[in-house]
C-alpha positions as a Python dict, from the first residue, in 0.01 Angstrom:
ca = {
    (1, 'M'): (0, 0, 0),
    (2, 'S'): (192, 185, -260),
    (3, 'G'): (148, 534, -376),
    (4, 'S'): (256, 732, -672),
    (5, 'G'): (406, 729, -1013),
    (6, 'H'): (374, 889, -1349),
    (7, 'G'): (10, 973, -1407),
    (8, 'F'): (-95, 872, -1056),
    (9, 'S'): (-355, 1082, -881),
    (10, 'A'): (-431, 1023, -514),
    (11, 'V'): (-738, 1245, -549),
    (12, 'R'): (-869, 1049, -849),
    (13, 'R'): (-819, 725, -651),
    (14, 'L'): (-1000, 880, -357),
    (15, 'I'): (-1295, 995, -569),
    (16, 'D'): (-1321, 665, -757),
    (17, 'L'): (-1315, 453, -440),
    (18, 'A'): (-1554, 680, -251),
    (19, 'E'): (-1798, 688, -545),
    (20, 'A'): (-1781, 311, -589),
    (21, 'V'): (-1861, 253, -222),
    (22, 'R'): (-2140, 512, -231),
    (23, 'A'): (-2291, 329, -528),
    (24, 'D'): (-2244, -12, -365),
    (25, 'P'): (-2181, -1, 13),
    (26, 'D'): (-2115, -377, 3),
    (27, 'L'): (-1871, -356, -289),
    (28, 'P'): (-1696, -693, -284),
    (29, 'R'): (-1328, -730, -217),
    (30, 'S'): (-1273, -815, -584),
    (31, 'G'): (-1426, -480, -689),
    (32, 'L'): (-1205, -293, -444),
    (33, 'M'): (-902, -487, -568),
    (34, 'E'): (-984, -393, -927),
    (35, 'L'): (-1010, -24, -836),
    (36, 'L'): (-689, -32, -635),
    (37, 'A'): (-503, -207, -918),
    (38, 'R'): (-632, 51, -1166),
    (39, 'H'): (-480, 318, -942),
    (40, 'G'): (-135, 161, -921),
    (41, 'E'): (-147, -93, -640),
    (42, 'R'): (74, -393, -708),
    (43, 'P'): (-91, -734, -742),
    (44, 'A'): (138, -861, -464),
    (45, 'D'): (-25, -607, -228),
    (46, 'L'): (-374, -728, -320),
    (47, 'T'): (-344, -1096, -236),
    (48, 'E'): (-578, -1250, 20),
    (49, 'E'): (-294, -1242, 273),
    (50, 'E'): (-219, -870, 218),
    (51, 'F'): (-575, -751, 144),
    (52, 'G'): (-826, -985, 300),
    (53, 'E'): (-1196, -948, 376),
    (54, 'A'): (-1126, -755, 699),
    (55, 'D'): (-903, -515, 505),
    (56, 'A'): (-1175, -471, 243),
    (57, 'A'): (-1431, -393, 514),
    (58, 'E'): (-1192, -139, 668),
    (59, 'L'): (-1134, 24, 328),
    (60, 'R'): (-1510, 36, 252),
    (61, 'S'): (-1569, 211, 584),
    (62, 'A'): (-1290, 461, 514),
    (63, 'A'): (-1421, 526, 162),
    (64, 'A'): (-1769, 594, 302),
    (65, 'R'): (-1619, 840, 549),
    (66, 'M'): (-1432, 1016, 269),
    (67, 'A'): (-1746, 1025, 54),
    (68, 'A'): (-1915, 1227, 330),
    (69, 'L'): (-1619, 1467, 335),
    (70, 'L'): (-1628, 1497, -45),
    (71, 'A'): (-1991, 1610, -16),
    (72, 'E'): (-1893, 1894, 221),
    (73, 'T'): (-1946, 2238, 65),
    (74, 'D'): (-1822, 2458, 350),
    (75, 'E'): (-1447, 2525, 339),
    (76, 'D'): (-1411, 2570, 715),
    (77, 'R'): (-1594, 2245, 796),
    (78, 'A'): (-1391, 2063, 529),
    (79, 'A'): (-1065, 2198, 675),
    (80, 'H'): (-1167, 2093, 1027),
    (81, 'A'): (-1262, 1745, 901),
    (82, 'L'): (-927, 1713, 722),
    (83, 'N'): (-741, 1823, 1036),
    (84, 'A'): (-935, 1562, 1235),
    (85, 'L'): (-825, 1293, 988),
    (86, 'F'): (-463, 1409, 1016),
    (87, 'A'): (-483, 1399, 1395),
    (88, 'Q'): (-628, 1049, 1397),
    (89, 'Y'): (-447, 878, 1109),
    (90, 'A'): (-142, 1073, 992),
    (91, 'T'): (214, 1107, 1110),
    (92, 'R'): (514, 1317, 1015),
    (93, 'P'): (538, 1338, 634),
    (94, 'R'): (808, 1136, 464),
    (95, 'L'): (924, 1100, 106),
    (96, 'T'): (934, 744, -19),
    (97, 'R'): (1010, 560, -340),
    (98, 'H'): (923, 193, -371),
    (99, 'D'): (799, -72, -610),
    (100, 'G'): (909, 123, -917),
    (101, 'H'): (712, 434, -824),
    (102, 'A'): (859, 784, -835),
    (103, 'W'): (934, 973, -514),
    (104, 'H'): (612, 1061, -338),
    (105, 'L'): (487, 1179, -2),
    (106, 'H'): (340, 948, 261),
    (107, 'V'): (172, 1060, 583),
    (108, 'D'): (28, 726, 693),
    (109, 'R'): (165, 553, 1000),
    (110, 'G'): (341, 280, 804),
    (111, 'E'): (261, -66, 676),
    (112, 'G'): (97, -171, 1003),
    (113, 'A'): (-161, 108, 988),
    (114, 'G'): (-409, -85, 777),
    (115, 'W'): (-585, -6, 452),
    (116, 'G'): (-849, 224, 600),
    (117, 'A'): (-601, 436, 794),
    (118, 'W'): (-374, 455, 488),
    (119, 'F'): (-666, 564, 269),
    (120, 'L'): (-785, 827, 518),
    (121, 'A'): (-436, 972, 575),
    (122, 'S'): (-345, 981, 205),
    (123, 'G'): (-690, 1114, 113),
    (124, 'A'): (-665, 1392, 370),
    (125, 'L'): (-325, 1486, 230),
    (126, 'A'): (-456, 1494, -127),
    (127, 'L'): (-767, 1698, -42),
    (128, 'S'): (-578, 1942, 179),
    (129, 'G'): (-336, 1999, -108),
    (130, 'L'): (-628, 2088, -335),
    (131, 'L'): (-789, 2312, -75),
    (132, 'T'): (-469, 2509, -21),
    (133, 'E'): (-373, 2518, -389),
    (134, 'H'): (-710, 2643, -510),
    (135, 'G'): (-817, 2837, -203),
    (136, 'R'): (-1156, 2669, -220),
    (137, 'I'): (-1313, 2327, -218),
    (138, 'A'): (-1212, 2168, -548),
    (139, 'W'): (-1441, 1867, -530),
    (140, 'G'): (-1810, 1808, -485),
    (141, 'T'): (-2127, 1621, -567),
    (142, 'C'): (-2304, 1680, -894),
    (143, 'A'): (-2592, 1926, -866),
    (144, 'A'): (-2782, 1773, -1158),
    (145, 'E'): (-3116, 1632, -1056),
    (146, 'G'): (-3091, 1257, -1015),
    (147, 'C'): (-2710, 1242, -1040),
    (148, 'G'): (-2518, 1334, -724),
    (149, 'R'): (-2191, 1169, -841),
    (150, 'L'): (-1869, 1281, -676),
    (151, 'F'): (-1633, 1481, -894),
    (152, 'L'): (-1302, 1664, -893),
    (153, 'A'): (-1316, 2033, -987),
    (154, 'A'): (-950, 2125, -971),
    (155, 'G'): (-929, 2309, -1301),
    (156, 'P'): (-910, 2683, -1353),
    (157, 'G'): (-1212, 2907, -1336),
    (158, 'S'): (-1505, 2920, -1102),
    (159, 'A'): (-1616, 2629, -890),
    (160, 'R'): (-1794, 2352, -1077),
    (161, 'R'): (-2136, 2222, -984),
    (162, 'Y'): (-2165, 1924, -1219),
    (163, 'C'): (-1971, 1601, -1265),
    (164, 'S'): (-1971, 1624, -1643),
    (165, 'S'): (-2063, 1847, -1934),
    (166, 'A'): (-2355, 1610, -2002),
    (167, 'C'): (-2503, 1676, -1656),
    (168, 'A'): (-2440, 2052, -1689),
    (169, 'T'): (-2611, 2059, -2028),
    (170, 'R'): (-2903, 1852, -1903),
    (171, 'A'): (-2949, 2089, -1608),
    (172, 'R'): (-2930, 2400, -1833),
    (173, 'V'): (-3183, 2256, -2079),
    (174, 'A'): (-3419, 2160, -1795),
    (175, 'A'): (-3391, 2510, -1644),
    (176, 'H'): (-3454, 2668, -1986),
    (177, 'R'): (-3762, 2453, -2044),
    (178, 'R'): (-3889, 2528, -1693),
    (179, 'R'): (-3853, 2904, -1752),
    (180, 'R'): (-4034, 2877, -2086),
    (181, 'R'): (-4321, 2682, -1923),
    (182, 'E'): (-4346, 2940, -1645),
    (183, 'Q'): (-4353, 3225, -1896),
    (184, 'A'): (-4621, 3048, -2101),
    (185, 'E'): (-4836, 3000, -1789),
    (186, 'R'): (-4839, 3373, -1712),
}
């Protein structure tokens, strides 16, 4: 269970895995392996011996738990949920460099902790970093009707409500048309 490197984003990995499991709660091990590999996990760490069906089930469960946290809109509840994850899954932070990755921070309880515990500890660290850096929740679920995808809103400016400019535009156009209909009915 590796971690970081140039261009690596623990939050992007978290969002992608949580969204994939939300879309398919029974996402097969091969789908999880593909996502993990895309986010920097070494093929040697994704063999059947290192990442078997039980590991995949544990990771799916952890991703579902994180998806619920990513849907949280209240900062205080999010902070309490993150603290609960730290209490249950994290340990003293340590800097590590392995497998060709740059120095990065780990808070998991080591290699024996399992994929789910690793994902929850590293995800809590990534989200708490965003919460403290931005002073607000910097993630969410798309407010566009019929979408609901998870997204990262860590850029400057006010909090985002949509996963993409396409969803934001669709929502604005729908609201404009609704207002025009309402005005025409008066």
